C-alpha positions in Angstrom: -71.9 -23.5 -33.7 -72.5 -19.2 -33.4 -76.0 -18.3 -32.0 -77.5 -15.2 -33.3 -80.0 -13.8 -30.4 -82.7 -11.3 -31.4 -84.3 -9.3 -28.8 -87.2 -6.8 -29.6 -88.8 -4.3 -27.3 -91.9 -2.5 -26.8 -91.8 -0.3 -24.1 -95.1 0.8 -22.2 -97.1 3.6 -23.2 -95.6 7.2 -21.5 -92.4 5.7 -20.5 -89.9 8.9 -21.5 -87.8 9.4 -24.0 -84.7 9.6 -21.7 -85.7 6.1 -20.0 -86.0 4.6 -23.5 -82.7 5.9 -24.8 -81.1 4.8 -21.3 -82.4 0.7 -21.6 -81.6 0.7 -25.1 -78.0 2.0 -24.4 -77.6 0.0 -21.7 -78.8 -3.2 -24.1 -75.8 -2.3 -26.1 -72.9 -2.2 -23.4 -73.9 -5.6 -22.4 -71.2 -6.0 -25.1 -68.8 -4.6 -23.0 -70.2 -5.5 -19.5 -71.1 -9.1 -19.7 -67.7 -10.9 -19.0 -66.9 -14.7 -19.2 -66.9 -16.4 -16.0 -63.1 -17.9 -16.5 -61.6 -15.6 -18.9 -63.1 -12.2 -16.9 -63.2 -10.8 -20.7 -66.3 -9.9 -22.6 -67.5 -12.7 -24.6 -70.5 -11.5 -26.6 -68.9 -11.3 -30.6 -71.2 -8.3 -31.7 -74.1 -6.6 -30.7 -76.2 -4.1 -32.8 -79.5 -2.6 -32.9 -81.8 0.9 -32.7 -85.4 2.1 -33.0 -87.7 0.6 -35.7 -87.6 2.2 -39.1 -89.8 -0.1 -41.0 -91.9 0.9 -43.6 -94.1 -2.3 -44.0 -96.1 -1.8 -40.9 -96.3 -5.1 -39.5 -94.2 -4.2 -36.2 -97.2 -5.2 -33.9 -96.0 -2.6 -31.3 -92.3 -3.6 -31.4 -90.6 -0.3 -31.3 -86.5 -1.4 -30.7 -84.9 -4.1 -32.0 -81.4 -5.9 -31.1 -79.1 -8.9 -32.5 -76.4 -10.2 -30.5 -73.9 -12.8 -31.7 -72.5 -15.1 -29.3 -69.5 -17.6 -30.2 -71.6 -20.7 -29.0 -74.5 -22.1 -27.3 -72.8 -22.3 -23.8 -72.0 -18.5 -23.7 -75.2 -17.7 -24.8 -76.8 -20.2 -22.0 -74.6 -18.4 -19.5 -75.6 -14.9 -20.6 -79.1 -16.2 -20.4 -78.9 -18.4 -17.2 -76.3 -16.8 -15.0 -74.7 -13.5 -16.2 -74.8 -10.8 -13.7 -74.6 -8.1 -15.8 -77.4 -9.3 -18.0 -79.6 -10.6 -15.1 -79.1 -6.9 -13.5 -80.1 -5.4 -16.9 -83.4 -7.6 -17.2 -84.4 -6.4 -13.6 -83.9 -3.0 -14.6 -86.6 -3.0 -17.2 -89.7 -4.0 -14.7 -92.3 -1.6 -15.0 -90.9 -0.1 -18.3 -91.9 -2.9 -21.0 -95.0 -3.6 -22.4 -93.5 -6.5 -24.4 -90.1 -8.1 -24.7 -89.5 -11.0 -27.4 -86.7 -13.4 -27.8 -85.8 -15.6 -30.7 -82.5 -17.3 -31.0 -81.3 -19.2 -34.0 -78.1 -20.8 -35.6 -77.5 -19.7 -39.4 -78.5 -22.3 -41.9 -80.1 -24.6 -39.3 -83.8 -25.3 -40.1 -84.8 -28.5 -38.1 
């Protein structure tokens, strides 16, 4: 069953626009840079994201959102726990993030 992985960013105050743009571009590039350990081919089904433009005013500081889709739980688990490209990306965010939130779900599963 497919897994949708939602990632929400709030950058620290004072982080330059260049750093924000670079981090967001690298987040999206994980789709091509994360390789399956056996096939050595990209395994992320899709990836999209950008800066918040909601008019509702309930972002609670979140400024950027990303949606990543995996084909199955095993791929998501590898990505989160072992993928060297993802792990390096996460480490590169040290010092620039105020808040990061992640939520995963399978469409239509409520319990």
